[in-house]
C-alpha positions in Angstrom: -70.9 27.6 -200.4 -72.2 29.3 -197.2 -69.1 28.2 -195.3 -66.8 29.6 -198.0 -68.7 33.0 -197.8 -68.4 33.0 -194.0 -64.7 32.3 -194.3 -64.3 35.2 -196.8 -66.0 37.5 -194.4 -63.5 36.6 -191.7 -60.5 37.6 -193.8 -58.9 41.0 -193.1 -56.7 42.6 -195.7 -53.0 42.7 -194.6 -53.4 39.8 -192.1 -51.4 36.6 -192.1 -53.3 33.4 -191.3 -52.3 29.8 -190.4 -54.3 27.0 -191.9 -55.4 25.9 -188.4 -56.6 29.4 -187.6 -59.0 29.3 -190.6 -60.1 25.7 -190.2 -62.6 26.6 -187.4 -64.7 28.4 -190.0 -64.7 25.7 -192.7 -65.6 22.1 -193.0 -63.5 21.7 -196.1 -60.6 23.9 -195.3 -58.2 22.6 -198.0 -60.7 23.0 -200.8 -61.8 26.4 -199.5 -58.1 27.6 -199.2 -57.5 26.5 -202.7 -60.5 28.4 -204.0 -59.5 31.5 -202.0 -56.0 31.4 -203.5 -57.4 31.0 -207.0 -59.8 33.8 -206.4 -57.0 36.1 -205.1 -58.5 36.5 -201.7 -55.5 34.7 -200.1 -51.9 34.2 -201.2 -49.9 31.1 -200.1 -46.7 32.1 -198.3 -45.5 28.7 -197.3 -46.9 25.3 -196.2 -50.0 26.2 -194.0 -49.3 30.0 -194.0 -51.5 32.4 -196.0 -51.8 36.2 -196.4 -54.9 38.2 -197.2 -53.5 40.8 -199.6 -53.9 44.5 -199.0 -54.4 46.7 -202.0 -52.5 49.9 -202.5 -52.3 52.4 -205.4 -49.4 50.2 -206.7 -51.2 46.9 -206.4 -51.0 44.2 -203.8 -48.7 44.9 -200.8 -46.6 42.2 -199.1 -47.4 41.3 -195.6 -45.8 43.2 -192.7 -42.6 41.5 -191.8 -43.4 41.2 -188.1 -46.9 39.8 -188.7 -45.5 37.4 -191.2 -42.8 36.1 -188.8 -45.3 36.0 -185.9 -47.7 33.9 -188.0 -44.9 31.6 -189.0 -43.3 31.1 -185.6 -46.6 31.3 -183.7 -45.0 33.7 -181.2 -43.9 37.3 -181.1 -40.6 36.4 -179.4 -38.0 36.9 -182.2 -35.5 39.5 -183.3 -34.9 40.3 -187.0 -31.5 41.5 -188.0 -29.2 41.6 -191.0 -25.4 41.9 -191.4 -26.2 45.2 -193.3 -26.9 46.7 -189.8 -23.2 46.3 -188.9 -22.5 49.1 -191.4 -24.2 51.6 -189.0 -21.6 50.9 -186.3 -18.9 53.0 -188.1 -16.4 50.1 -188.3 -15.6 50.3 -191.9 -17.9 47.5 -192.9 -19.6 48.4 -196.2 -20.7 45.1 -197.7 -24.4 44.7 -198.5 -25.9 41.3 -197.9 -29.1 39.9 -199.1 -29.8 38.2 -195.8 -32.4 38.5 -193.1 -31.6 36.7 -189.8 -34.3 35.8 -187.3 -33.2 34.9 -183.8 -35.9 32.9 -182.1 -36.5 29.9 -179.8 -38.2 27.6 -182.2 -36.9 27.3 -185.8 -33.5 26.9 -187.4 -32.5 27.0 -191.1 -33.3 28.8 -194.3 -37.0 29.3 -195.0 -38.7 31.2 -197.9 -41.9 33.0 -196.8 -43.6 34.5 -199.8 -41.0 36.4 -201.8 -38.6 36.7 -198.8 -35.9 34.3 -197.6 -35.0 34.2 -193.9 -32.2 32.5 -192.0 -33.6 31.3 -188.7 -31.2 30.8 -185.8 -32.4 29.2 -182.5 -30.9 31.2 -179.6 -31.6 30.7 -176.0 -31.3 34.4 -175.3 -31.5 37.6 -177.4 -32.8 41.1 -176.8 -36.2 42.4 -177.6 -34.8 45.3 -179.6 -31.6 46.0 -181.4 -29.0 48.2 -179.8 -25.5 49.3 -180.9 -24.0 47.2 -178.1 -25.9 44.1 -179.2 -24.9 44.7 -182.8 -21.2 45.0 -181.8 -21.4 41.7 -180.0 -23.3 40.1 -182.8 -20.8 41.4 -185.4 -17.9 39.8 -183.4 -20.0 36.5 -183.0 -20.3 36.4 -186.8 -17.0 37.9 -187.8 -15.9 34.8 -189.8 -19.0 34.9 -192.0 -18.4 38.6 -193.1 -16.7 39.5 -196.4 -14.5 42.2 -194.7 -11.0 41.6 -193.4 -11.5 40.3 -189.8 -8.3 41.8 -188.4 -9.1 45.3 -189.7 -12.7 45.1 -188.3 -11.4 43.9 -184.9 -8.9 46.8 -184.8 -11.8 49.2 -185.4 -13.9 47.3 -182.8 -11.1 48.0 -180.3 -11.3 51.7 -181.0 -15.1 51.8 -181.0 -15.8 50.0 -177.7 -14.8 53.1 -175.7 -17.6 55.2 -177.4 -20.3 52.8 -176.4 -22.2 52.5 -173.1 -19.7 50.3 -171.2 -22.3 48.8 -168.8 -24.7 47.9 -171.7 -21.8 46.5 -173.8 -20.5 44.4 -170.8 -24.0 43.0 -170.3 -24.4 42.3 -174.0 -21.1 40.4 -174.1 -22.0 38.4 -171.0 -25.5 37.5 -172.3 -25.1 37.1 -176.0 -21.4 36.6 -176.8 -20.0 33.3 -177.9 -17.0 32.0 -176.0 -14.5 33.4 -178.5 -16.3 36.8 -178.5 -16.1 36.9 -174.7 -12.3 36.4 -174.9 -12.0 39.2 -177.5 -13.9 41.6 -175.4 -12.1 40.5 -172.2 -8.9 41.9 -173.8 -10.7 45.1 -174.8 -12.6 45.6 -171.5 -10.4 43.8 -168.9 -11.7 45.7 -166.0 -15.3 44.8 -166.7 -15.0 41.2 -167.6 
């Protein structure tokens, strides 16, 4: 019982924990985790991933998305995006998607973490933060998966490229664009590519 109490003292509300992180304070980690989940001190997010719930005036709050993903991936090197962000580019895209995409170097596939579902994509290179230039390239990379008419969106991309930072856009195309995306932008920015 003393080990369980020590483990409880180590928990910080709002923090995400991996099973292996907590095992150093317990000799019966699986039994202790089960008791902590039943007691409401921890919530199981996925296999080996737990959250110490933070209380608010409205009840338990979900974990911070970045902390959740950092705990799951065991790294802070990832980028969270969504096709909904393409709507901010002013290209006439208006569809809303129930999809969170996580570019990273480790995991691929659809994973449910707590109440949220993520689509993980392994990418060799991606920026640390989102920019309009990266979103434009990402939109063209993923054009076939969008509900909008591809030809209409591409026509608007052709008009929009002149309003973006040409140097940043050129760099984003070179670093993050698929082969087909590079060809599309080569016809839009022939002097740069």
